[in-house]
C-alpha positions in Angstrom: -13.7 8.6 18.5 -10.9 10.6 17.8 -10.5 12.3 14.1 -7.3 13.3 12.6 -9.0 15.9 10.1 -12.5 17.2 10.2 -13.9 19.8 7.5 -17.3 21.7 7.7 -18.5 23.4 4.5 -15.2 24.1 3.3 -14.8 26.3 -0.1 -12.3 27.2 -2.6 -12.2 29.0 -5.6 -9.3 30.2 -7.7 -9.2 33.6 -9.3 -7.0 34.0 -12.4 -6.9 36.5 -15.7 -7.2 40.1 -16.0 -7.6 41.9 -12.0 -8.6 37.7 -11.3 -12.2 37.9 -13.0 -12.1 34.4 -13.8 -13.4 32.3 -11.4 -12.8 28.5 -10.9 -14.5 26.7 -8.3 -12.4 23.7 -6.6 -14.5 23.1 -3.6 -18.1 23.3 -2.7 -19.0 22.9 1.0 -16.9 19.6 1.8 -17.7 18.1 4.8 -15.5 15.0 5.9 -14.0 13.2 9.0 -11.0 11.4 9.0 -10.6 8.9 12.3 -7.0 8.8 13.6 -4.9 5.8 12.5 -7.2 4.9 9.3 -6.3 4.8 5.7 -8.6 7.5 4.1 -8.8 7.2 0.5 -9.7 10.4 -1.7 -10.7 9.2 -5.1 -12.2 11.4 -8.4 -11.5 12.3 -11.7 -8.7 14.9 -12.8 -10.0 18.3 -11.2 -12.2 17.4 -9.0 -10.5 19.0 -6.0 -8.8 16.2 -4.4 -5.2 18.1 -4.6 -6.7 21.1 -3.4 -8.2 19.4 -0.5 -4.9 17.8 0.3 -3.1 21.1 0.0 -5.7 22.7 2.8 -5.2 19.7 5.2 -1.3 20.0 4.7 -1.1 23.9 5.5 -0.2 24.9 2.1 -3.5 26.3 1.3 -6.1 28.1 3.1 -10.0 27.7 2.5 -12.1 30.7 1.6 -14.6 29.7 4.0 -15.7 27.1 6.5 -13.9 25.1 8.8 -10.7 22.5 8.8 -9.5 21.1 11.8 -6.5 19.0 11.9 -5.0 17.2 14.9 -6.9 19.1 16.9 -6.1 22.5 15.6 -7.9 25.2 13.4 -6.5 25.7 10.1 -5.4 29.2 10.2 -2.6 31.5 9.3 -1.3 31.3 12.9 -1.7 27.6 13.6 -0.1 26.4 9.9 3.9 26.5 11.5 3.0 24.6 14.6 1.2 22.0 12.5 3.2 21.6 9.8 6.1 20.0 11.6 3.5 17.1 12.5 2.7 16.5 8.8 4.3 15.4 5.4 3.4 14.6 2.1 4.6 12.3 -0.8 3.9 13.1 -4.5 3.6 11.2 -7.0 5.6 13.3 -9.2 8.6 14.0 -7.0 11.0 17.1 -7.0 14.1 17.1 -5.4 17.3 19.2 -5.7 19.2 17.5 -9.0 22.2 17.4 -8.0 22.0 16.1 -4.3 22.6 12.7 -3.5 20.1 10.5 -1.7 21.8 11.1 1.7 22.3 14.8 1.0 18.6 15.3 -0.1 17.2 13.6 3.2 19.8 15.7 5.4 18.6 18.7 3.7 15.1 18.2 4.3 15.8 16.3 7.9 17.3 20.0 8.7 14.0 22.0 7.3 12.1 19.8 9.9 14.3 21.2 12.3 15.8 17.6 13.7 19.0 18.2 15.3 22.2 16.8 14.3 22.5 13.8 16.2 18.6 12.6 15.4 19.2 13.6 12.0 21.8 11.3 11.3 20.1 8.6 13.1 16.9 9.2 11.0 18.6 9.2 8.0 20.2 6.0 8.0 16.8 4.2 9.2 15.0 5.9 6.2 17.7 4.8 3.9 17.4 1.0 5.1 13.7 1.1 5.3 13.2 1.9 1.6 16.8 0.0 0.2 18.4 3.2 -0.7 21.6 2.5 1.4 23.5 1.7 -1.9 22.2 4.9 -3.5 23.5 7.1 -0.7 25.8 8.7 -2.8 24.0 8.7 -6.2 22.4 11.8 -7.3 18.9 12.5 -7.7 18.5 12.9 -11.8 20.8 9.5 -11.9 17.8 7.5 -10.0 15.3 5.3 -12.0 11.5 6.5 -11.4 11.0 3.5 -8.5 14.0 4.6 -6.7 13.2 8.7 -7.2 9.5 7.7 -5.3 11.3 5.6 -2.6 13.4 8.6 -1.9 9.9 10.6 -1.6 8.4 8.6 0.6 11.7 8.5 3.0 11.6 11.9 2.9 8.1 11.8 3.6 8.7 10.2 7.2 11.9 12.3 7.7 9.8 14.0 10.5 7.6 10.7 11.9 4.7 12.7 10.9 1.2 12.1 12.6 -0.6 12.4 9.0 1.0 11.3 6.1 -0.5 12.4 2.8 0.0 10.1 -0.7 -0.9 12.1 -3.7 -0.9 9.3 -6.6 2.7 7.7 -5.1 2.5 5.2 -7.4 2.2 7.1 -10.6 3.9 6.2 -13.6 5.5 3.3 -12.3 6.2 -0.1 -13.3 3.5 -2.7 -11.7 6.2 -4.6 -9.9 7.5 -1.5 -8.0 4.0 0.0 -7.6 3.0 -2.9 -5.6 6.3 -2.9 -3.6 5.6 0.5 -2.8 1.9 -0.4 -2.0 3.3 -2.9 0.6 6.0 -0.4 2.2 3.0 1.9 2.5 1.0 -0.5 4.3 4.3 -1.9 6.6 4.5 2.0 7.5 1.1 2.4 8.5 1.3 -1.1 10.3 4.1 0.1 12.1 3.7 3.5 13.0 0.0 3.5 13.5 -0.3 6.9 11.7 -3.0 8.5 9.7 -2.6 8.2 5.7 -4.6 10.3 3.3 -4.4 8.7 -0.5 -5.3 10.1 -3.5 -5.0 7.8 -6.5 -6.4 6.8 -9.9 -5.7 3.1 -9.6 -8.4 1.3 -8.0 -6.5 -1.9 -6.9 -4.4 1.0 -5.2 -7.5 2.0 -3.1 -8.7 -1.6 -3.2 -5.6 -3.1 -1.1 -5.0 -0.1 1.3 -8.1 2.2 2.1 -10.3 1.5 5.1 -12.8 4.0 3.7 -13.3 6.2 0.6 -14.6 9.4 -0.5 -15.4 9.9 -3.8 -15.0 13.6 -4.6 -16.4 15.3 -8.2 -16.8 19.0 -9.3 -15.6 20.2 -5.5 -18.5 18.3 -4.0 -18.4 14.6 -1.9 -20.2 12.3 -3.9 -20.0 9.2 -2.0 -18.3 7.8 1.3 -18.3 4.5 2.8 -16.0 1.4 2.8 -15.1 -0.4 -0.4 -18.1 -2.9 0.3 -20.5 -0.2 1.3 -19.6 2.1 -2.2 -20.3 -1.3 -4.2 -23.4 -1.8 -2.8 -24.4 1.8 -3.2 -23.6 1.9 -7.0 -24.5 -2.0 -7.6 -21.2 -2.0 -8.5 -18.7 -5.7 -8.7 -15.6 -3.8 -8.3 -14.4 -0.3 -7.6 -13.5 0.2 -10.9 -17.2 -0.1 -11.9 -18.3 1.8 -8.9 -15.9 4.9 -9.7 -17.2 5.2 -13.6 -20.6 4.8 -12.2 -19.9 7.8 -9.2 -17.9 9.9 -12.2 -20.9 9.7 -14.4 
């Protein structure tokens, strides 16, 4: 079996305050193995370590100790540059240059990922078509609705056809109907591209609909790992929300 991401005893602590004397542990010996081509859920309360873990997986942060392997490459200073072109992230709080249009934003990020001019134009058109953004191509980012901002974030996250896609609370703050459409789009993306998707969310329905396996993290440690049914059995719960509350306590 091939794994997209493997971690062994990963620790991360943040320093703050005068001379960095205040220490805030974020990860305390995380061990995970995420299969290639699966949608993997990462659940946990605020401050549990989810975003820190995603930032390490996506080469934006290095662990203090332990090993992290992404697509067969160990995460080091030297490896991050060649790996970044194979990864991408979509955040639930997207932040784009506000004065650029949808098309200009996609062009900007496609150039950052090194797409040539010919591929850039083709990819942008396909991305806008996939997320229904064609009629907003000349609309500035600050004039988009919340739902269309999130669609733009997903379109950007796919601009380099990533082998591993990180979705950090992709439907946070969206109306239920728009969130449902986003989930459907994520499912269709995975069905078409067979890429690995790591999802963090506070919406249990989202995790139930999309994730093949789920890890529950609290206080920087993985407390439980398994399929939805395995987690329900483990916690003697009737649904994932009950399981979440049980594990959080």
